[in-house]
C-alpha positions in Angstrom: 39.0 -136.9 25.7 38.2 -140.3 24.6 34.5 -140.2 25.1 34.2 -136.6 22.9 31.9 -137.5 20.1 32.7 -136.0 16.6 29.7 -134.2 15.0 28.1 -135.9 12.1 29.5 -133.8 9.7 32.6 -136.0 9.6 30.4 -138.8 8.8 27.9 -137.4 6.2 28.1 -137.9 2.4 27.4 -134.4 1.6 30.3 -133.3 4.0 32.5 -135.5 1.8 31.6 -133.6 -1.3 31.9 -130.0 0.2 35.0 -130.6 2.1 36.5 -132.2 -0.8 36.0 -129.0 -2.5 37.8 -126.9 0.2 40.6 -129.2 1.0 41.2 -130.6 -2.4 41.7 -134.0 -3.7 44.2 -136.6 -2.1 44.9 -140.0 -2.9 44.0 -142.7 -0.4 44.5 -146.1 -2.1 43.1 -148.3 1.1 39.8 -146.4 1.1 39.7 -146.3 -2.7 39.6 -150.2 -2.7 37.0 -150.3 -0.1 34.8 -148.0 -2.3 35.5 -150.0 -5.4 34.2 -153.0 -3.7 30.9 -151.2 -2.6 30.2 -149.4 -5.8 32.3 -150.6 -8.8 30.2 -148.9 -11.4 30.8 -145.4 -9.9 34.5 -145.8 -9.0 35.6 -142.1 -9.9 32.7 -140.6 -8.1 33.0 -142.6 -5.0 37.0 -141.7 -5.1 36.3 -138.0 -4.8 34.4 -138.6 -1.4 36.9 -140.7 0.1 39.7 -138.6 -0.7 38.7 -136.6 1.9 38.1 -138.7 5.0 41.7 -139.5 5.8 42.7 -135.8 5.7 40.1 -132.8 5.5 37.5 -134.2 7.8 40.2 -135.5 10.3 41.5 -131.7 10.3 38.1 -130.3 11.0 37.3 -133.0 13.6 40.7 -131.9 15.3 39.6 -128.3 15.5 36.3 -129.1 16.8 37.8 -131.3 19.6 40.6 -129.0 20.7 40.2 -127.6 24.0 41.7 -124.3 23.1 41.3 -122.0 20.2 43.0 -123.1 17.2 42.8 -123.0 13.3 44.1 -126.0 11.5 44.9 -126.2 7.8 45.6 -129.7 6.1 47.7 -130.8 3.2 44.8 -131.0 1.0 43.5 -127.4 1.6 47.3 -126.3 1.0 47.3 -128.1 -2.4 43.8 -126.6 -3.2 45.1 -123.2 -3.0 48.3 -124.1 -4.7 50.6 -122.3 -2.1 54.2 -123.4 -2.4 55.4 -122.9 1.1 54.1 -122.6 4.8 54.2 -118.8 4.7 52.0 -118.5 1.6 49.4 -121.1 2.9 49.3 -119.5 6.2 48.1 -116.3 5.0 44.8 -118.1 4.1 44.1 -118.8 7.9 41.9 -116.5 9.8 43.5 -113.4 11.2 46.6 -113.8 9.8 49.0 -111.6 7.4 51.9 -112.4 5.4 54.9 -110.0 5.7 57.9 -109.9 3.2 56.8 -113.2 2.0 58.4 -115.0 4.9 56.9 -113.8 8.4 53.4 -114.2 9.6 51.4 -111.6 11.9 48.9 -113.2 13.9 45.7 -111.0 14.7 47.8 -108.0 13.7 50.5 -108.4 16.1 54.2 -108.5 14.7 56.2 -111.3 13.9 58.0 -111.1 17.4 54.4 -112.0 19.0 54.3 -115.4 17.3 56.4 -118.5 17.8 57.2 -121.4 15.4 57.6 -125.0 16.3 58.4 -128.0 13.9 56.5 -131.1 15.1 56.0 -129.3 18.4 59.7 -128.9 18.9 61.8 -125.7 19.1 64.0 -124.9 15.8 66.4 -122.2 15.2 66.1 -119.2 12.9 68.6 -118.5 10.2 67.7 -115.0 9.9 69.5 -112.4 11.9 66.8 -109.7 11.4 63.8 -111.6 12.9 63.1 -113.6 16.0 61.0 -116.2 14.4 61.7 -118.9 11.8 61.1 -117.4 8.1 58.3 -119.8 7.1 59.0 -119.7 3.4 61.9 -122.0 4.2 59.4 -124.9 4.6 58.0 -126.2 1.2 54.5 -127.4 1.0 55.5 -130.9 -0.2 56.5 -131.7 3.3 53.7 -130.6 5.3 50.9 -132.5 6.7 49.2 -129.9 8.5 49.6 -126.4 10.0 48.2 -125.7 13.4 47.8 -122.1 14.7 47.1 -121.9 18.1 45.5 -118.7 19.0 44.9 -119.4 22.8 47.6 -120.3 25.3 47.6 -123.7 26.9 50.1 -124.9 29.5 51.8 -127.5 27.3 52.9 -124.6 25.0 55.7 -122.0 25.3 54.7 -119.1 27.4 56.8 -116.9 24.8 53.1 -116.5 23.3 51.4 -113.5 21.8 49.3 -113.5 18.8 49.8 -117.6 18.5 51.8 -120.5 18.0 52.3 -121.9 14.7 53.1 -125.8 14.6 54.4 -127.1 11.2 53.6 -130.8 11.3 55.4 -132.9 8.8 54.6 -135.7 6.9 54.8 -139.2 8.6 55.2 -142.5 7.3 52.7 -143.6 5.0 49.9 -146.4 5.6 50.8 -148.0 2.2 53.5 -148.2 -0.4 53.9 -144.5 -2.0 56.0 -143.3 -4.9 55.2 -140.0 -6.3 56.8 -137.7 -8.8 55.8 -133.8 -9.6 57.4 -131.6 -12.3 56.6 -128.1 -12.7 57.5 -124.8 -14.4 56.4 -121.3 -13.9 56.6 -117.8 -15.5 55.8 -114.2 -14.2 54.9 -111.3 -16.5 57.6 -108.9 -15.0 60.2 -111.3 -16.3 59.7 -109.9 -19.6 61.8 -107.0 -18.8 65.3 -107.6 -19.1 67.2 -107.8 -16.0 71.1 -107.5 -14.7 73.1 -110.0 -13.5 76.5 -111.6 -13.1 78.3 -115.1 -13.8 78.6 -116.0 -10.0 79.9 -119.7 -9.3 79.6 -123.0 -10.9 77.4 -124.4 -8.2 74.7 -121.6 -8.2 72.2 -123.9 -9.7 72.6 -126.2 -6.5 72.0 -123.1 -4.4 75.5 -123.2 -3.1 78.6 -120.7 -3.5 81.5 -122.7 -4.7 83.8 -120.4 -2.8 83.9 -117.8 -5.5 82.2 -115.1 -3.2 84.1 -116.2 0.4 86.2 -114.1 2.1 89.6 -114.7 0.7 92.4 -116.0 3.6 94.5 -113.3 2.7 92.0 -110.6 3.7 91.0 -112.6 6.6 94.5 -112.6 8.0 95.0 -109.2 7.2 92.1 -108.1 9.3 93.2 -110.0 12.2 96.6 -108.5 12.2 98.0 -105.7 14.3 98.4 -103.5 11.1 94.8 -104.2 9.8 93.5 -104.8 6.2 95.1 -101.2 5.5 98.5 -102.2 6.8 101.1 -99.8 8.0 104.1 -97.9 6.8 106.1 -101.2 5.9 103.2 -102.6 3.6 104.0 -102.6 0.1 102.2 -101.9 -3.0 102.5 -105.8 -3.9 101.0 -106.7 -0.8 97.8 -104.4 -1.1 97.5 -105.5 -4.7 97.4 -109.2 -3.7 94.7 -108.2 -1.1 92.5 -106.6 -3.9 93.4 -109.2 -6.5 92.3 -112.0 -4.2 88.7 -110.6 -4.2 86.0 -111.6 -6.8 85.4 -108.6 -8.9 83.5 -110.4 -12.0 80.1 -109.1 -10.9 79.3 -107.0 -13.9 76.3 -106.8 -13.8 75.2 -107.4 -17.5 71.8 -107.4 -19.1 70.0 -110.8 -19.0 67.1 -112.3 -20.2 65.9 -114.7 -17.3 64.8 -118.2 -17.7 61.3 -119.7 -16.4 61.2 -121.3 -13.3 61.1 -125.0 -12.9 60.6 -127.4 -10.0 60.4 -131.2 -9.1 59.8 -133.5 -6.3 60.2 -137.2 -5.6 58.6 -139.1 -2.5 58.9 -142.6 -1.6 57.7 -144.5 1.4 56.3 -148.0 2.6 55.0 -149.9 5.3 56.4 -153.2 6.5 54.7 -155.8 8.9 57.2 -158.4 10.8 56.8 -160.6 13.6 58.5 -157.8 15.9 56.2 -154.8 14.7 55.7 -152.6 11.9 58.5 -150.4 10.4 57.9 -147.8 8.0 59.8 -145.1 5.9 59.1 -142.0 3.9 61.7 -140.2 1.8 61.3 -137.0 -0.2 63.4 -134.6 -2.1 62.3 -131.4 -3.9 64.2 -128.5 -5.9 62.8 -125.2 -7.0 64.8 -122.9 -9.4 63.0 -119.4 -10.0 63.9 -116.0 -11.5 62.2 -112.6 -10.8 62.7 -109.3 -12.6 61.0 -106.3 -10.6 60.7 -102.7 -10.8 61.5 -101.2 -7.5 61.4 -97.5 -6.2 62.4 -96.3 -2.7 63.2 -93.3 -0.5 65.3 -92.5 2.6 65.7 -89.3 4.9 62.4 -87.8 4.9 62.5 -83.9 5.3 62.8 -80.6 3.2 66.2 -80.6 1.7 65.7 -80.1 -2.1 62.0 -79.2 -1.7 59.6 -76.8 -0.5 57.4 -79.0 1.5 58.4 -82.6 2.3 60.7 -85.2 0.1 63.1 -87.8 0.5 66.9 -86.6 0.3 67.5 -89.8 -1.5 65.6 -91.9 -3.8 66.2 -95.0 -5.8 64.2 -96.2 -9.2 65.5 -99.2 -11.0 65.4 -103.0 -11.6 66.0 -105.7 -9.3 67.0 -109.2 -10.6 66.6 -112.2 -8.2 67.4 -116.0 -8.6 66.0 -118.1 -6.0 67.1 -121.7 -5.6 65.5 -123.9 -2.8 65.9 -127.5 -2.2 64.7 -129.9 0.7 65.1 -133.4 1.9 63.2 -135.6 4.5 63.7 -138.9 5.8 61.3 -140.3 8.3 61.5 -143.7 9.9 58.8 -145.3 12.2 58.5 -148.2 14.5 55.3 -149.6 16.0 55.8 -152.3 18.4 52.1 -152.6 18.8 49.3 -149.9 18.9 50.5 -149.0 22.3 54.1 -148.2 21.6 55.4 -146.2 18.7 58.7 -144.6 17.8 59.5 -142.1 14.9 62.5 -140.4 13.7 62.3 -137.3 11.7 65.2 -135.9 9.8 64.7 -132.6 7.5 67.1 -130.6 5.5 66.1 -127.2 4.0 68.4 -125.0 2.0 67.3 -121.6 0.5 69.5 -119.5 -1.7 68.8 -116.0 -3.0 71.0 -114.1 -5.3 70.0 -110.4 -6.0 71.3 -107.8 -8.4 69.8 -104.2 -8.2 70.7 -101.6 -10.9 68.9 -98.3 -9.8 69.1 -94.6 -10.9 70.1 -92.8 -7.5 69.1 -89.4 -6.6 71.0 -87.7 -3.8 69.5 -83.9 -3.2 73.3 -83.1 -1.9 75.1 -84.6 -4.8 72.9 -85.1 -7.9 72.5 -82.2 -10.4 70.0 -83.1 -13.0 71.5 -83.0 -16.5 74.8 -82.4 -15.2 75.7 -85.1 -12.6 73.5 -87.9 -12.1 73.9 -91.1 -10.0 73.3 -94.9 -10.4 73.7 -97.2 -7.4 74.5 -101.0 -8.0 74.4 -103.5 -5.3 74.8 -107.2 -5.1 73.4 -109.6 -2.2 73.9 -113.4 -1.9 72.4 -115.2 0.8 72.3 -118.9 1.7 69.8 -120.2 4.6 69.6 -123.3 5.8 68.4 -125.5 8.5 69.0 -129.2 9.5 66.9 -131.0 12.1 66.7 -134.3 13.6 63.7 -135.3 16.0 63.0 -138.6 17.9 59.7 -139.0 19.4 58.2 -142.0 21.3 54.4 -142.6 22.3 53.5 -145.3 24.9 50.1 -146.3 26.3 49.8 -148.7 29.3 46.2 -150.1 29.4 47.3 -152.4 32.2 48.1 -149.3 34.4 44.7 -147.7 34.2 45.5 -146.2 30.7 48.6 -144.4 32.0 50.2 -142.6 28.8 53.7 -141.2 28.5 55.1 -139.3 25.6 58.8 -138.0 24.9 60.7 -136.3 22.4 64.3 -135.0 21.9 65.8 -133.3 18.9 68.7 -131.2 17.6 68.7 -128.5 15.1 71.1 -126.2 13.4 70.4 -123.0 11.2 73.0 -121.5 9.3 73.2 -118.2 7.4 76.0 -117.2 5.0 76.0 -114.0 3.1 79.3 -113.6 1.4 80.6 -111.0 -1.0 77.9 -108.5 -0.8 78.9 -105.3 -3.1 77.5 -101.8 -3.0 78.8 -99.1 -5.6 77.7 -95.7 -6.7 78.5 -94.6 -10.3 78.4 -90.9 -11.2 77.1 -90.2 -15.0 78.8 -87.0 -16.4 76.6 -84.9 -18.9 77.1 -82.0 -21.0 73.8 -80.1 -21.5 72.1 -83.4 -20.7 74.2 -85.5 -23.2 76.2 -88.2 -22.1 79.9 -87.8 -21.7 81.2 -90.6 -19.3 80.6 -92.7 -16.4 82.9 -93.2 -13.3 83.0 -94.2 -9.9 81.2 -91.2 -7.8 83.8 -88.4 -7.6 83.3 -87.9 -3.7 86.3 -88.4 -1.5 84.4 -90.2 1.5 82.6 -92.6 -0.9 83.6 -96.4 -1.0 83.0 -99.6 -3.2 81.8 -101.7 -0.1 82.1 -105.3 0.4 80.3 -107.5 3.2 80.8 -110.8 4.7 78.2 -112.2 6.9 77.9 -115.5 8.7 75.3 -116.8 11.5 75.0 -120.2 13.1 72.3 -121.3 15.5 72.3 -124.7 17.5 69.4 -125.5 19.3 68.9 -128.7 21.7 65.4 -129.6 22.9 63.7 -132.4 24.8 60.9 -132.8 26.8 58.2 -135.4 28.1 54.5 -135.5 29.3 52.6 -138.2 30.9 49.0 -138.5 32.1 46.2 -140.7 33.2 42.4 -140.5 32.7 39.7 -141.3 35.3 36.4 -142.4 34.2 33.2 -142.0 36.3 29.5 -141.9 35.7 28.8 -138.8 33.9 32.1 -137.2 33.7 35.9 -137.9 32.6 39.0 -136.3 34.1 42.6 -136.4 32.6 45.5 -135.1 34.5 48.7 -134.4 32.5 52.1 -133.1 33.6 55.4 -132.5 31.6 58.7 -131.0 31.0 60.1 -128.9 28.2 63.7 -128.0 28.0 65.8 -126.2 25.3 69.3 -124.5 25.0 70.2 -122.5 21.9 73.4 -121.0 21.1 74.4 -118.5 18.4 77.6 -117.1 17.0 77.3 -114.4 14.4 79.7 -112.1 12.5 79.7 -109.2 10.0 82.9 -108.2 8.4 82.6 -104.9 6.2 85.2 -102.9 4.4 85.5 -100.5 1.6 87.8 -99.7 -1.4 87.9 -95.8 -1.3 87.4 -93.9 -4.3 90.0 -91.5 -3.3 92.4 -94.4 -3.2 92.2 -95.2 -7.0 93.6 -92.8 -9.7 91.4 -90.5 -11.4 91.8 -91.9 -14.9 91.0 -95.4 -13.6 87.7 -94.6 -12.1 86.1 -94.2 -15.3 83.9 -97.2 -16.5 80.2 -98.6 -16.1 80.8 -102.0 -14.6 82.7 -103.1 -11.7 84.6 -105.8 -13.6 85.9 -103.0 -16.1 87.5 -100.8 -13.3 88.6 -103.6 -11.3 90.0 -105.6 -14.1 93.1 -108.0 -13.7 95.1 -105.4 -15.8 94.1 -102.5 -13.6 94.8 -104.0 -10.5 98.3 -105.1 -11.6 99.0 -101.7 -13.0 100.8 -99.6 -10.3 99.2 -96.4 -12.0 95.8 -97.4 -10.7 96.6 -96.6 -7.2 96.6 -92.8 -6.0 99.8 -93.7 -3.6 102.7 -95.4 -4.8 102.4 -98.0 -2.0 98.9 -98.3 -2.5 97.9 -96.7 1.0 94.5 -95.4 1.5 93.0 -97.8 -0.7 91.3 -99.7 2.1 88.7 -98.4 4.8 87.8 -101.1 7.6 84.1 -100.4 8.5 83.7 -103.5 10.8 82.7 -102.3 14.3 82.9 -103.5 17.5 79.9 -106.0 18.3 79.5 -106.9 14.6 80.8 -110.2 16.0 79.1 -111.4 19.0 77.8 -114.9 20.5 74.6 -115.3 22.5 72.9 -118.1 24.2 69.6 -119.0 26.0 68.3 -121.6 28.1 64.8 -122.5 28.8 63.6 -125.0 31.5 59.7 -125.4 31.8 57.2 -127.6 33.9 53.6 -127.5 33.6 50.4 -129.3 35.0 47.0 -129.5 33.1 43.6 -131.0 34.0 41.0 -131.6 31.5 37.6 -132.3 32.9 34.6 -133.4 30.8 31.2 -133.4 32.3 28.1 -135.2 30.6 29.1 -134.3 27.1 28.3 -130.7 28.0 31.0 -129.0 29.8 34.6 -129.3 29.3 37.0 -127.3 31.6 40.6 -127.5 30.8 43.3 -125.5 32.6 46.5 -125.6 34.4 49.8 -123.6 34.9 53.2 -123.4 33.3 56.6 -122.5 35.2 59.3 -121.4 33.0 63.1 -120.5 34.1 64.4 -118.4 31.3 68.1 -116.9 30.8 69.8 -115.4 27.9 73.2 -113.6 27.6 74.8 -112.0 24.3 78.4 -111.1 24.5 79.9 -108.7 21.7 83.5 -108.9 20.7 86.0 -106.4 19.7 86.4 -106.2 15.8 88.5 -109.0 14.1 89.2 -110.4 17.6 87.9 -112.8 20.5 88.2 -110.3 23.2 85.1 -108.9 24.8 83.8 -105.6 23.7 83.1 -104.5 27.4 83.6 -105.7 31.0 82.4 -108.8 32.5 79.8 -106.5 34.7 78.7 -104.8 31.6 78.0 -107.8 29.8 76.1 -109.3 33.0 74.0 -105.9 33.3 72.1 -106.9 29.9 71.7 -110.8 30.6 68.3 -111.6 31.1 67.4 -114.0 34.1 63.7 -114.4 34.9 61.2 -117.2 36.2 57.5 -117.1 36.2 54.4 -118.8 36.5 51.9 -118.6 33.4 48.2 -119.8 34.1 45.7 -120.7 31.5 41.8 -121.7 31.7 39.7 -122.9 28.8 36.0 -123.5 29.3 33.9 -125.2 26.6 30.0 -125.4 26.6 28.8 -128.0 24.1 25.2 -127.2 23.2 24.8 -130.4 21.0 26.8 -132.2 18.4 26.7 -129.1 16.1 27.3 -125.9 18.5 29.8 -125.1 21.1 31.0 -122.0 22.9 34.6 -121.5 24.0 36.0 -119.0 26.8 40.1 -118.9 27.1 41.9 -116.8 29.6 45.6 -116.8 30.0 48.7 -114.9 31.1 51.8 -114.9 28.6 55.0 -113.2 28.0 57.1 -112.0 25.1 60.8 -112.0 25.5 63.7 -110.0 23.5 65.4 -111.8 20.9 69.3 -112.1 21.2 69.7 -109.1 18.7 67.0 -107.1 20.7 69.5 -106.4 23.5 72.4 -105.5 21.4 73.3 -101.8 20.6 75.0 -102.8 17.3 73.0 -102.5 14.1 71.6 -104.7 11.6 69.7 -103.7 8.1 66.0 -104.3 8.0 65.8 -106.3 4.5 62.3 -104.6 3.8 63.1 -100.8 4.6 66.9 -101.4 4.5 66.8 -99.2 7.6 69.5 -99.5 10.1 68.0 -101.3 13.4 69.5 -101.5 16.8 68.5 -102.8 20.2 68.4 -101.4 23.8 70.6 -103.2 26.2 67.9 -102.5 29.1 65.1 -104.3 27.2 62.4 -106.0 29.2 60.0 -108.9 28.4 56.3 -107.9 27.8 53.6 -109.3 29.8 50.2 -110.2 28.1 47.0 -110.8 29.4 44.6 -112.7 27.0 41.0 -113.3 26.6 39.2 -115.4 23.8 35.6 -116.1 23.3 34.5 -118.3 20.4 31.1 -119.8 19.0 31.5 -122.8 16.8 28.6 -124.2 14.6 29.6 -127.5 12.8 26.6 -128.3 10.5 25.7 -131.9 9.2 26.0 -130.7 5.9 29.7 -129.9 6.3 29.1 -126.1 6.2 30.4 -124.5 9.6 30.4 -120.9 11.0 32.7 -119.6 13.8 32.6 -116.2 15.5 35.6 -115.1 17.9 36.4 -112.2 20.0 39.4 -111.7 21.5 41.4 -109.2 23.6 45.0 -108.5 24.9 46.3 -106.1 27.4 50.3 -105.9 26.9 52.6 -104.5 29.5 55.8 -103.1 28.2 55.2 -103.8 24.5 58.2 -104.4 22.4 58.0 -101.7 19.7 60.3 -99.5 17.2 60.9 -95.8 16.9 62.9 -94.0 14.1 66.1 -92.1 14.9 67.5 -89.6 12.8 70.0 -90.5 10.2 73.5 -88.9 10.1 75.0 -87.1 7.0 72.8 -88.7 4.6 73.1 -92.1 5.9 70.2 -94.7 6.1 67.6 -93.9 8.9 68.0 -95.9 12.1 65.3 -97.8 14.0 65.4 -98.4 17.8 64.0 -101.6 19.6 62.4 -100.2 22.8 59.6 -100.9 25.5 56.5 -99.0 25.1 54.6 -98.4 28.3 51.3 -100.5 27.4 49.4 -101.6 24.5 45.9 -103.1 23.7 44.5 -105.5 20.9 40.7 -105.9 20.6 39.0 -107.7 17.7 36.3 -109.9 16.1 37.0 -113.0 13.5 34.4 -114.7 11.6 35.1 -117.9 9.7 32.6 -119.7 7.5 32.0 -122.5 4.8 28.8 -123.0 2.8 27.7 -124.6 -0.3 25.0 -123.5 -2.5 22.5 -126.1 -2.1 20.4 -123.8 -0.2 19.7 -122.3 -3.7 19.4 -125.4 -5.6 20.7 -129.1 -4.9 22.5 -129.2 -8.3 24.8 -126.5 -6.9 26.1 -128.3 -3.8 29.4 -128.9 -5.6 30.0 -125.2 -5.6 31.3 -123.6 -2.2 32.3 -120.4 -0.7 34.6 -120.2 2.4 36.2 -117.3 3.9 37.3 -115.3 7.1 37.1 -111.6 8.2 38.9 -110.2 10.9 38.2 -106.9 12.5 40.6 -105.3 15.0 41.9 -102.4 16.6 45.1 -101.8 18.7 46.5 -99.0 20.7 50.1 -98.3 22.1 51.2 -95.8 24.7 54.9 -94.9 24.6 55.0 -93.2 27.6 56.7 -90.0 26.8 56.0 -87.1 29.1 58.7 -84.8 30.2 56.3 -82.8 32.5 56.1 -85.4 35.1 59.9 -85.3 35.9 60.2 -88.9 35.8 61.4 -91.1 33.1 59.4 -93.8 31.7 61.4 -97.0 30.5 61.0 -95.8 26.8 62.3 -92.6 27.5 65.3 -93.9 29.2 66.0 -96.3 26.3 65.3 -93.4 23.9 67.8 -91.1 25.7 70.5 -93.7 26.0 70.5 -94.2 22.2 70.6 -90.6 21.4 72.7 -89.4 24.1 70.2 -86.9 24.5 68.5 -85.1 27.5 65.1 -84.8 26.2 63.2 -86.9 23.6 59.8 -85.3 23.6 60.1 -83.9 20.1 61.3 -87.3 18.8 58.1 -89.1 18.4 55.1 -87.8 16.1 52.6 -90.1 17.9 52.8 -90.7 21.6 49.9 -93.2 21.1 49.1 -95.0 17.9 48.6 -98.4 16.5 50.9 -101.0 17.2 53.5 -101.5 14.4 52.4 -104.0 11.7 48.8 -104.1 13.0 46.2 -104.1 10.3 42.8 -103.3 11.3 41.3 -105.7 8.9 42.1 -108.8 7.2 39.9 -110.7 4.6 40.1 -114.2 2.7 37.7 -115.6 0.5 37.6 -118.8 -1.8 35.3 -120.0 -4.1 35.4 -123.5 -5.4 34.0 -126.1 -7.6 34.3 -129.9 -7.8 32.8 -131.7 -10.8 30.5 -134.6 -9.9 32.8 -137.0 -12.2 35.8 -136.1 -10.0 37.9 -135.0 -12.9 38.1 -131.3 -12.3 38.7 -129.0 -9.6 38.9 -125.1 -9.4 39.3 -122.5 -6.8 39.3 -118.8 -7.1 41.4 -117.4 -3.7 41.1 -113.6 -2.7 43.4 -112.2 0.1 43.7 -108.8 1.3 44.9 -106.9 4.4 44.4 -103.3 5.8 47.0 -100.8 5.8 49.9 -101.5 8.6 52.6 -99.1 10.4 56.0 -100.4 9.3 58.0 -97.4 10.4 56.5 -94.9 13.2 56.8 -91.3 12.4 59.1 -89.2 14.0 59.9 -85.2 14.4 56.4 -84.5 12.9 56.2 -86.8 10.1 53.5 -89.1 9.8 54.0 -92.9 10.2 55.1 -94.9 7.2 52.3 -97.4 6.4 52.4 -100.4 4.0 49.2 -100.1 1.8 46.5 -102.8 1.1 47.6 -105.5 -1.2 44.8 -107.2 -3.1 45.8 -110.8 -4.2 43.6 -112.7 -6.4 44.7 -116.4 -7.7 43.2 -118.9 -9.6 44.1 -122.8 -9.4 42.6 -125.6 -11.7 43.3 -129.1 -11.3 42.6 -132.0 -13.6 42.5 -135.6 -12.4 42.7 -137.8 -15.9 42.8 -140.9 -13.5 43.2 -141.6 -9.8 46.8 -141.5 -9.9 47.4 -138.5 -12.1 47.1 -134.7 -11.4 47.5 -131.7 -13.7 47.6 -128.2 -11.8 47.5 -125.0 -13.4 47.7 -121.6 -11.2 47.3 -117.9 -12.1 48.8 -115.9 -9.2 48.3 -112.0 -8.6 46.0 -111.9 -11.3 45.3 -108.2 -10.4 49.1 -107.4 -10.9 49.0 -104.7 -8.0 52.2 -103.3 -6.8 53.6 -103.6 -3.1 53.8 -100.0 -1.6 54.9 -98.3 1.6 53.9 -94.7 1.8 54.9 -91.7 4.2 53.5 -88.3 3.8 51.9 -89.4 0.5 55.4 -90.0 -0.8 56.7 -93.4 -1.8 58.9 -95.0 0.7 59.2 -98.3 -1.1 57.3 -99.7 -4.2 57.7 -103.0 -5.9 56.1 -104.2 -9.1 54.3 -107.6 -8.6 53.7 -109.5 -12.0 51.3 -112.0 -12.6 52.8 -115.5 -12.4 51.8 -118.6 -14.4 52.5 -122.1 -13.2 52.0 -125.7 -14.5 52.6 -128.9 -12.8 52.0 -132.7 -13.5 52.3 -135.3 -10.9 51.9 -139.0 -10.6 51.6 -141.3 -7.9 52.5 -145.0 -8.5 
């Protein structure tokens, strides 16, 4: 509301010092000039103070003035902690935990319970295994602020569980801007020798030059009636040509990796003219990093090969990964006057990951220590990218009783391309423990597998809102209505085939590298093939449904009222109506024909509409203290992949995951109560209680693996769930001890929560719950009571506690800034236990970072960071056994930036 008064903390000098500590130091030349005129002799000290005002103070004031519970992180705070992307930065926010370095869990709810927007607009995800956008795609250089709204308001999507993350990118500058930054990094784990391959000539750009692409010969053969293997008329020469068309130069060979390097450039300005003000901001960034880590994992928990419990297959070895990221933004703005503004935002994000793993492989069915031992090599190359164009307009009409009208329109597309993935098992032959030879695993059913995956998402979104304020003695009222519309289309495919070991003559299976066995000379030699025509060399593993198209459409309207009474009570509420429809169409393998009838496809389509109310009451005790109460109803809808019975591979556990065609949306009832205290000194404290009641929560359950294959997870509807908790967030300097210590501050947040989910398994009642129906359909079983270990447990991904602490110091001369940042989360369930086995839990990970910044002058910054000082490993345990473990080294990084 326009008459809502900011607390005196935004204006106090001490707040400038304390908040400059927590939010870091940013450059604002306009205010610097004002400070210089006011106090020429102490220019550097004054510069520290007003670095805050345009950023950190505004962020804190926005949080205080919000009608709904929200946490906001500004660009300066992100700079202060040295986080390189949105995902890493958000783990500092109260109640948020980071999973797999990409996905945010809000208040212990899994990533499907959060939603992501870019500048308040929908954007697609390039990750087929997750329903939300992987937040590591967004480099911190383009971020102005991150807003995490934890209570639902009618102007936000009703797909709302833990919260909504809105990534707000940098707009046009207030003055001329030219900034360059250079940096380098080194991880202690990279001291180990890794394994890698030559790749393509454009790998440094994060793009494949076609080396890994599916050859046209293979694509044509797959679509033919005879298929990849061919028929009786297929000749040896034809099969040789197919094999030779594939890229086999993948080694791998030993490699010492290079230090990481990065740079960014930003250029912008603002131009006044007779017809208004124009602005432009352009920025590019590039980051190339290597990581060598030791990795262990296990699958198929049982008693095969041991007396008690053990994994039937285990892996132990080295993973070597190159990551290349680049981004580009071009923002254009026009202001006719203060009442009419337009902004065009263009963003391009690209991320390449190229990983080689060389691991010892133990299989209880095949390994014999000292006689026959196994080694597994797999290569995974992946490109993810997102392009977004957004146009927004803001219009105020003072002559029409201060009526305002805002509108937006955007189009985005996301792509994922994962060509040429390879997986091969080698067999080491020993005689009394002495090495004799190495060859492809001598098992008839074993293949060298190749995978080619693509995904393309298009999202078009547009919307508007308009409102009008009313003023009277003692109160203000603002009425607001709006519309929100989006359409999303997805096309995805997965092609998998194998080169059978049995199709290769025994003498040619020997060798330690793929490029040795599948050399040009071998492939051209007719004796390489078991059959004179090469038959039996190919095995097409592509299944029906591995190619699919999907779409959803959302139409929404909302109404809100914001009532402010005598600067004491604020009541904000309204209702949102959404009409949602979604359909997923699977295709037969290598064709454009539906896999099923029209009726079968229609049965799994989702069509629903509903009203979603929200109410927020704020009691403003004085300029420093206020209380908030939020009540709302929301929903969590299945993603496109969740209603498909085809499998995808979870990137963390490597389990096969499938959906349930009958999956239903979850309904949530949410309550939040929060106390906030903004002190004049800049110190602040907030305490929040929250509660969520979930009907038909979407959970996962493990299914049994078959024949040593990877375990399988089913996405299904549990019966009910609950989440309760308390959050505490604080900032304090140490002036209460002595005034000389006011430049030292401590900030942090702690979340304590508890959750429960009731799956709904009860054979005795004679009635199948929704969960039992979906589990029986997946297993084709009559009873499922003995499948799940715990019918009642915590929600998957829920941590009972999360803590963040930061201690910082800013020197009084403005030259130095230091922060020590600590983050930890409680154990969380990754895979629910089955058949009497305990749940698999990710163990607590203690992260301790040190960030030091040196400002030689007002334009220059040198930043040094030590990440993961404790060097702790990430680990998932089940039955006190290591399901997955990865070494995390200590990373040192150094950067230099200069602003002209």
